[in-house]
A tleap script that builds the chain and sets N, CA, C and O, in Angstrom:
source leaprc.protein.ff14SB
mol = sequence {
  NMET SER ASP GLU ASN GLN ARG ALA ARG LYS
  THR THR ALA GLU LEU ASN PRO VAL VAL ILE
  GLY HIE GLN PRO ASP ARG LEU ALA LEU ASP
  GLU ALA ILE ALA TRP ARG ASP ARG PHE ILE
  ALA TRP GLN THR GLU ARG MET CYS GLY ASP
  ALA CYS THR GLU GLU GLN ILE GLU GLU MET
  VAL ARG HIE ALA LEU ASP MET PRO TYR ALA
  PHE TRP ILE ARG ALA MET HIE ARG PRO HIE
  ALA CTHR
}
set mol.1.N position { 22.097 12.188 54.307 }
set mol.1.CA position { 22.087 11.309 52.979 }
set mol.1.C position { 21.084 10.280 53.352 }
set mol.1.O position { 20.794 10.092 54.534 }
set mol.2.N position { 20.483 9.531 52.268 }
set mol.2.CA position { 19.618 8.784 52.742 }
set mol.2.C position { 19.813 7.602 53.481 }
set mol.2.O position { 20.920 7.583 54.019 }
set mol.3.N position { 18.784 6.137 53.791 }
set mol.3.CA position { 19.176 5.264 53.939 }
set mol.3.C position { 19.651 4.162 53.186 }
set mol.3.O position { 20.320 3.221 53.613 }
set mol.4.N position { 19.201 4.379 51.888 }
set mol.4.CA position { 19.328 3.725 51.022 }
set mol.4.C position { 20.826 3.776 50.363 }
set mol.4.O position { 21.360 2.854 49.746 }
set mol.5.N position { 21.307 4.892 50.599 }
set mol.5.CA position { 22.503 5.579 49.863 }
set mol.5.C position { 23.565 5.008 51.012 }
set mol.5.O position { 24.654 4.502 50.743 }
set mol.6.N position { 22.971 5.211 52.464 }
set mol.6.CA position { 23.803 4.731 53.636 }
set mol.6.C position { 24.514 3.030 53.119 }
set mol.6.O position { 25.683 2.707 52.913 }
set mol.7.N position { 23.373 2.310 53.050 }
set mol.7.CA position { 23.043 0.802 52.740 }
set mol.7.C position { 24.434 0.401 51.672 }
set mol.7.O position { 25.366 -0.391 51.809 }
set mol.8.N position { 24.031 1.420 50.512 }
set mol.8.CA position { 24.932 0.814 49.426 }
set mol.8.C position { 26.449 0.956 49.879 }
set mol.8.O position { 27.311 0.087 49.745 }
set mol.9.N position { 26.603 2.133 50.404 }
set mol.9.CA position { 27.947 2.781 50.623 }
set mol.9.C position { 28.463 1.740 51.613 }
set mol.9.O position { 29.646 1.454 51.428 }
set mol.10.N position { 27.976 1.225 52.427 }
set mol.10.CA position { 28.619 0.335 53.665 }
set mol.10.C position { 28.445 -0.659 53.099 }
set mol.10.O position { 29.356 -1.363 53.533 }
set mol.11.N position { 27.748 -1.396 52.224 }
set mol.11.CA position { 27.660 -3.001 51.160 }
set mol.11.C position { 28.940 -2.653 50.652 }
set mol.11.O position { 29.725 -3.601 50.646 }
set mol.12.N position { 29.475 -1.353 50.136 }
set mol.12.CA position { 30.477 -1.300 48.763 }
set mol.12.C position { 31.401 -1.288 50.075 }
set mol.12.O position { 32.103 -2.298 50.036 }
set mol.13.N position { 31.557 -0.840 50.751 }
set mol.13.CA position { 32.805 -0.940 51.730 }
set mol.13.C position { 33.265 -1.836 51.949 }
set mol.13.O position { 34.460 -2.074 51.771 }
set mol.14.N position { 32.279 -2.733 52.488 }
set mol.14.CA position { 32.254 -3.942 53.257 }
set mol.14.C position { 32.841 -5.136 52.050 }
set mol.14.O position { 33.568 -6.102 52.284 }
set mol.15.N position { 32.263 -4.710 50.716 }
set mol.15.CA position { 32.558 -5.788 49.350 }
set mol.15.C position { 34.525 -5.440 49.304 }
set mol.15.O position { 35.435 -6.256 49.444 }
set mol.16.N position { 34.581 -4.327 49.119 }
set mol.16.CA position { 35.696 -3.832 48.664 }
set mol.16.C position { 36.910 -4.484 49.403 }
set mol.16.O position { 37.869 -4.535 48.634 }
set mol.17.N position { 37.196 -5.006 50.656 }
set mol.17.CA position { 38.062 -6.064 50.709 }
set mol.17.C position { 38.146 -7.033 50.210 }
set mol.17.O position { 39.209 -7.599 49.951 }
set mol.18.N position { 37.033 -7.437 49.964 }
set mol.18.CA position { 36.624 -9.045 49.768 }
set mol.18.C position { 37.589 -9.192 48.232 }
set mol.18.O position { 38.336 -10.159 48.079 }
set mol.19.N position { 37.457 -8.173 47.231 }
set mol.19.CA position { 37.293 -8.082 45.839 }
set mol.19.C position { 38.830 -7.124 45.493 }
set mol.19.O position { 39.494 -6.928 44.475 }
set mol.20.N position { 38.890 -6.881 46.301 }
set mol.20.CA position { 40.498 -5.836 45.848 }
set mol.20.C position { 41.213 -6.434 45.259 }
set mol.20.O position { 41.444 -5.854 44.198 }
set mol.21.N position { 41.821 -7.486 45.367 }
set mol.21.CA position { 42.651 -8.118 45.161 }
set mol.21.C position { 42.653 -8.863 43.419 }
set mol.21.O position { 43.621 -9.146 42.712 }
set mol.22.N position { 41.231 -9.002 43.156 }
set mol.22.CA position { 40.434 -10.131 42.055 }
set mol.22.C position { 39.916 -8.813 41.184 }
set mol.22.O position { 38.847 -8.206 41.265 }
set mol.23.N position { 40.850 -8.633 40.482 }
set mol.23.CA position { 40.374 -7.493 39.081 }
set mol.23.C position { 39.146 -7.644 38.765 }
set mol.23.O position { 38.218 -6.859 38.965 }
set mol.24.N position { 39.122 -9.327 37.940 }
set mol.24.CA position { 37.639 -9.304 37.097 }
set mol.24.C position { 36.421 -9.349 38.020 }
set mol.24.O position { 35.242 -9.185 37.704 }
set mol.25.N position { 37.079 -9.670 39.539 }
set mol.25.CA position { 35.511 -9.599 40.404 }
set mol.25.C position { 35.279 -8.272 40.426 }
set mol.25.O position { 34.071 -8.038 40.379 }
set mol.26.N position { 36.042 -7.193 40.484 }
set mol.26.CA position { 35.986 -5.719 41.113 }
set mol.26.C position { 35.028 -5.175 39.391 }
set mol.26.O position { 33.906 -4.668 39.385 }
set mol.27.N position { 35.805 -5.450 38.227 }
set mol.27.CA position { 34.887 -5.129 37.273 }
set mol.27.C position { 33.343 -5.742 37.421 }
set mol.27.O position { 32.303 -5.087 37.359 }
set mol.28.N position { 33.438 -6.747 37.568 }
set mol.28.CA position { 31.843 -7.406 37.621 }
set mol.28.C position { 31.304 -6.401 38.517 }
set mol.28.O position { 30.746 -5.436 37.995 }
set mol.29.N position { 31.366 -6.457 39.565 }
set mol.29.CA position { 30.894 -5.757 40.383 }
set mol.29.C position { 30.530 -4.275 40.063 }
set mol.29.O position { 29.383 -3.829 40.064 }
set mol.30.N position { 31.910 -3.421 39.731 }
set mol.30.CA position { 31.542 -2.607 39.305 }
set mol.30.C position { 30.127 -1.932 37.548 }
set mol.30.O position { 29.343 -1.065 37.161 }
set mol.31.N position { 30.720 -3.076 37.263 }
set mol.31.CA position { 29.314 -2.939 35.873 }
set mol.31.C position { 27.829 -3.599 36.684 }
set mol.31.O position { 26.708 -3.387 36.220 }
set mol.32.N position { 27.962 -4.049 37.384 }
set mol.32.CA position { 26.461 -5.025 38.369 }
set mol.32.C position { 26.188 -3.626 38.937 }
set mol.32.O position { 25.141 -3.141 38.507 }
set mol.33.N position { 26.751 -2.994 39.646 }
set mol.33.CA position { 26.571 -1.852 40.289 }
set mol.33.C position { 26.091 -0.307 39.510 }
set mol.33.O position { 25.461 0.559 40.118 }
set mol.34.N position { 26.457 -0.202 38.306 }
set mol.34.CA position { 26.096 0.397 37.067 }
set mol.34.C position { 24.733 -0.174 36.303 }
set mol.34.O position { 23.635 0.348 36.109 }
set mol.35.N position { 25.102 -1.047 36.067 }
set mol.35.CA position { 23.562 -1.746 35.724 }
set mol.35.C position { 22.221 -1.389 36.734 }
set mol.35.O position { 21.052 -1.082 36.501 }
set mol.36.N position { 22.776 -1.534 37.596 }
set mol.36.CA position { 21.514 -1.984 38.464 }
set mol.36.C position { 21.278 -0.493 38.490 }
set mol.36.O position { 20.086 -0.298 38.252 }
set mol.37.N position { 22.070 0.880 38.723 }
set mol.37.CA position { 21.756 2.346 38.586 }
set mol.37.C position { 20.928 2.784 37.243 }
set mol.37.O position { 20.120 3.697 37.069 }
set mol.38.N position { 21.368 1.922 36.486 }
set mol.38.CA position { 20.788 2.623 34.795 }
set mol.38.C position { 19.279 1.860 35.349 }
set mol.38.O position { 18.382 2.658 35.081 }
set mol.39.N position { 18.650 0.515 36.070 }
set mol.39.CA position { 17.948 0.268 35.856 }
set mol.39.C position { 16.770 0.826 36.968 }
set mol.39.O position { 15.544 0.735 36.922 }
set mol.40.N position { 17.459 1.295 37.740 }
set mol.40.CA position { 16.437 2.345 38.697 }
set mol.40.C position { 16.402 3.592 37.781 }
set mol.40.O position { 15.218 3.812 37.526 }
set mol.41.N position { 17.109 4.390 37.251 }
set mol.41.CA position { 16.729 5.325 36.439 }
set mol.41.C position { 15.782 5.362 35.461 }
set mol.41.O position { 14.953 6.229 35.182 }
set mol.42.N position { 16.074 4.064 34.872 }
set mol.42.CA position { 14.926 3.634 33.639 }
set mol.42.C position { 13.336 3.544 34.643 }
set mol.42.O position { 12.414 4.332 34.429 }
set mol.43.N position { 13.281 2.686 35.487 }
set mol.43.CA position { 11.915 2.189 35.983 }
set mol.43.C position { 11.597 3.617 36.614 }
set mol.43.O position { 10.479 4.105 36.452 }
set mol.44.N position { 12.799 4.429 37.489 }
set mol.44.CA position { 11.792 5.680 37.835 }
set mol.44.C position { 11.045 6.596 37.184 }
set mol.44.O position { 9.925 7.037 37.442 }
set mol.45.N position { 12.131 6.931 35.926 }
set mol.45.CA position { 11.403 7.733 34.431 }
set mol.45.C position { 9.893 6.699 34.324 }
set mol.45.O position { 8.780 7.121 34.639 }
set mol.46.N position { 10.101 5.642 33.940 }
set mol.46.CA position { 8.600 4.772 33.718 }
set mol.46.C position { 7.391 5.153 34.734 }
set mol.46.O position { 6.275 5.620 34.508 }
set mol.47.N position { 8.094 4.742 36.041 }
set mol.47.CA position { 7.158 4.946 36.966 }
set mol.47.C position { 6.307 6.329 36.826 }
set mol.47.O position { 5.123 6.411 36.498 }
set mol.48.N position { 7.183 7.384 37.150 }
set mol.48.CA position { 6.520 8.743 37.203 }
set mol.48.C position { 5.752 8.751 35.898 }
set mol.48.O position { 4.610 9.197 36.004 }
set mol.49.N position { 6.191 8.286 34.477 }
set mol.49.CA position { 5.114 8.460 33.659 }
set mol.49.C position { 3.459 8.089 33.578 }
set mol.49.O position { 2.500 8.575 32.979 }
set mol.50.N position { 3.677 6.880 34.581 }
set mol.50.CA position { 2.435 6.017 34.690 }
set mol.50.C position { 1.846 6.595 36.044 }
set mol.50.O position { 0.955 5.971 36.622 }
set mol.51.N position { 2.288 7.658 36.497 }
set mol.51.CA position { 1.848 8.690 37.659 }
set mol.51.C position { 1.847 7.945 39.168 }
set mol.51.O position { 1.099 8.142 40.126 }
set mol.52.N position { 2.768 7.183 39.036 }
set mol.52.CA position { 2.955 6.388 40.503 }
set mol.52.C position { 3.408 7.294 41.811 }
set mol.52.O position { 4.389 8.029 41.696 }
set mol.53.N position { 2.862 7.244 42.743 }
set mol.53.CA position { 3.345 7.654 44.022 }
set mol.53.C position { 4.838 7.841 44.693 }
set mol.53.O position { 5.504 6.818 44.856 }
set mol.54.N position { 5.282 8.870 45.012 }
set mol.54.CA position { 6.507 8.836 45.362 }
set mol.54.C position { 6.979 7.379 46.525 }
set mol.54.O position { 7.961 6.651 46.667 }
set mol.55.N position { 5.817 7.515 47.074 }
set mol.55.CA position { 6.194 6.081 48.184 }
set mol.55.C position { 6.327 4.958 46.982 }
set mol.55.O position { 7.415 4.384 46.948 }
set mol.56.N position { 5.624 4.683 46.269 }
set mol.56.CA position { 5.917 3.478 45.362 }
set mol.56.C position { 7.606 3.633 44.585 }
set mol.56.O position { 8.527 2.851 44.354 }
set mol.57.N position { 7.448 4.538 44.454 }
set mol.57.CA position { 8.699 4.698 43.365 }
set mol.57.C position { 9.988 4.449 44.735 }
set mol.57.O position { 11.121 4.012 44.528 }
set mol.58.N position { 9.615 4.723 45.648 }
set mol.58.CA position { 10.681 5.211 46.645 }
set mol.58.C position { 10.465 3.146 47.079 }
set mol.58.O position { 11.640 2.875 47.325 }
set mol.59.N position { 10.060 2.459 47.171 }
set mol.59.CA position { 9.638 0.961 47.400 }
set mol.59.C position { 10.639 0.103 46.547 }
set mol.59.O position { 11.520 -0.708 46.832 }
set mol.60.N position { 10.047 0.714 45.174 }
set mol.60.CA position { 11.039 0.091 43.946 }
set mol.60.C position { 12.587 -0.003 44.018 }
set mol.60.O position { 13.302 -0.969 43.755 }
set mol.61.N position { 13.141 2.024 44.707 }
set mol.61.CA position { 14.472 1.630 44.604 }
set mol.61.C position { 15.091 1.197 45.963 }
set mol.61.O position { 16.318 1.206 46.053 }
set mol.62.N position { 14.094 0.700 47.364 }
set mol.62.CA position { 14.484 0.012 47.978 }
set mol.62.C position { 14.482 -1.789 47.428 }
set mol.62.O position { 15.533 -2.429 47.460 }
set mol.63.N position { 13.649 -2.190 47.125 }
set mol.63.CA position { 13.610 -3.098 46.642 }
set mol.63.C position { 14.647 -3.474 45.621 }
set mol.63.O position { 15.171 -4.582 45.744 }
set mol.64.N position { 15.144 -2.409 44.264 }
set mol.64.CA position { 16.258 -3.101 43.877 }
set mol.64.C position { 17.741 -2.952 44.238 }
set mol.64.O position { 18.559 -3.647 43.636 }
set mol.65.N position { 18.255 -1.832 45.465 }
set mol.65.CA position { 19.013 -1.875 46.249 }
set mol.65.C position { 19.225 -2.722 47.046 }
set mol.65.O position { 20.410 -2.968 47.269 }
set mol.66.N position { 18.239 -3.450 47.741 }
set mol.66.CA position { 18.490 -4.874 48.664 }
set mol.66.C position { 18.777 -5.440 47.752 }
set mol.66.O position { 19.765 -6.058 48.148 }
set mol.67.N position { 18.571 -5.805 46.354 }
set mol.67.CA position { 18.911 -7.309 46.110 }
set mol.67.C position { 20.429 -7.280 45.916 }
set mol.67.O position { 21.142 -6.277 45.881 }
set mol.68.N position { 20.800 -8.579 45.796 }
set mol.68.CA position { 22.369 -9.480 45.650 }
set mol.68.C position { 22.769 -8.714 44.846 }
set mol.68.O position { 22.061 -8.280 43.937 }
set mol.69.N position { 24.208 -8.343 45.058 }
set mol.69.CA position { 24.975 -7.992 43.493 }
set mol.69.C position { 25.151 -9.095 42.562 }
set mol.69.O position { 25.641 -8.850 41.460 }
set mol.70.N position { 24.827 -10.219 42.856 }
set mol.70.CA position { 24.636 -11.707 42.089 }
set mol.70.C position { 24.088 -11.336 40.950 }
set mol.70.O position { 24.372 -11.156 39.766 }
set mol.71.N position { 23.075 -11.273 41.809 }
set mol.71.CA position { 21.217 -10.581 40.999 }
set mol.71.C position { 21.622 -9.765 39.711 }
set mol.71.O position { 21.258 -10.298 38.663 }
set mol.72.N position { 22.279 -8.624 39.593 }
set mol.72.CA position { 22.764 -7.647 38.865 }
set mol.72.C position { 23.806 -8.350 38.076 }
set mol.72.O position { 23.891 -7.981 36.904 }
set mol.73.N position { 24.434 -9.075 38.380 }
set mol.73.CA position { 25.775 -9.540 37.462 }
set mol.73.C position { 25.019 -10.637 36.505 }
set mol.73.O position { 25.327 -10.762 35.319 }
set mol.74.N position { 23.968 -11.441 37.158 }
set mol.74.CA position { 23.680 -12.189 36.228 }
set mol.74.C position { 22.251 -11.426 35.083 }
set mol.74.O position { 21.715 -11.928 34.095 }
set mol.75.N position { 22.039 -10.253 35.665 }
set mol.75.CA position { 21.119 -9.828 34.578 }
set mol.75.C position { 21.540 -8.613 33.883 }
set mol.75.O position { 20.803 -7.748 33.411 }
set mol.76.N position { 22.689 -8.650 33.880 }
set mol.76.CA position { 23.376 -7.759 32.355 }
set mol.76.C position { 23.560 -8.253 31.651 }
set mol.76.O position { 24.120 -9.347 31.718 }
set mol.77.N position { 23.115 -7.601 30.419 }
set mol.77.CA position { 23.268 -7.967 29.245 }
set mol.77.C position { 24.685 -8.514 28.565 }
set mol.77.O position { 25.617 -7.710 28.544 }
set mol.78.N position { 24.797 -9.236 28.262 }
set mol.78.CA position { 25.831 -10.203 27.554 }
set mol.78.C position { 25.871 -10.152 26.298 }
set mol.78.O position { 25.020 -10.940 25.885 }
set mol.79.N position { 26.613 -9.449 25.103 }
set mol.79.CA position { 26.745 -10.260 24.031 }
set mol.79.C position { 27.143 -11.770 23.872 }
set mol.79.O position { 28.102 -12.452 24.233 }
set mol.80.N position { 25.684 -12.048 22.993 }
set mol.80.CA position { 26.273 -13.359 22.388 }
set mol.80.C position { 27.246 -13.422 21.221 }
set mol.80.O position { 27.316 -12.749 20.193 }
set mol.81.N position { 28.069 -14.561 21.746 }
set mol.81.CA position { 29.195 -15.033 20.956 }
set mol.81.C position { 28.941 -15.552 19.813 }
set mol.81.O position { 28.088 -16.430 19.681 }
set mol.82.N position { 29.568 -15.133 18.943 }
set mol.82.CA position { 29.037 -15.910 17.555 }
set mol.82.C position { 29.789 -17.191 16.718 }
set mol.82.O position { 29.268 -17.656 15.705 }
savepdb mol mol.pdb
quit
């Protein structure tokens, strides 16, 4: 298992007890993780198309995984109320 995956699992394990009783918080966390993962997949595909090196892609992934979950929660697309 890569260091990034180990860090992500450790962070999730540490956060689970904090949000386990707060379902709205848990839902936001799950959505943020999914949003982050979609961003990483999209960015990886784009970088491969630009002929970036594997090291550059790995650095982007490390940076994305190091971002706090609050960043991803704020970054998620939210439909505007009309």
